[in-house]
N, C-alpha and C positions, 0 to 999 in steps of 0.2 A: 503494500499501500504506502509506505514512505518514498521507494524507489519509484515510483509511477509518481506520483508529487514531485518529486525534485529534479525530475526527467523532465514536466514540464514547464519548469521556472525556467523566467529569460533572465536577460542579466539586470533591469534595473527589480525585478523584485526579489533578487537575494539582499538586497539591503535592507527592505520589507523584514524578510524572515531574520536576516540579521539582530536588528533593533528587536524585533517581539522574540528571542532568546536571549539577549542582553536584559532586557525587560524580566522577562519568567527567572532568569537568575537571581537577579538581584531582587525581588521583593523574595526566592525563595530561601536565602542569605541573610534577610533580615528576618525569614520568618523561625527562621532554624535560633538565629542570635536572641531575640524574642525568649522561645520556648527554654534556651537553655539557660539563658536570666536569673542570678537568681531572685527571690522576691524582696527581700531588703533593698538591694539594686536598684528596682522596679520601684518602691515605696523612696526611696531617698532621688531618683529621679522625679517622678511625679509631682514630689513638693515643692521641686526648687525655684518657682517663679513664683511660690507664697512666703518663699523665707528672704528674713529679711535681716541679712549677714551684716551690715555697715555698723 
């Protein structure tokens, strides 16, 4: 299935497929990072805009 799809891809569509791949890879990495983060670190980062440490 993928071989047939890739054989039909023109030169201009390669950029579209590459950008889609980069987009998906970025959000997969961000999702994995969020799932592996410690809960204390997430809580600290969520309270940063509210803390006034001056």
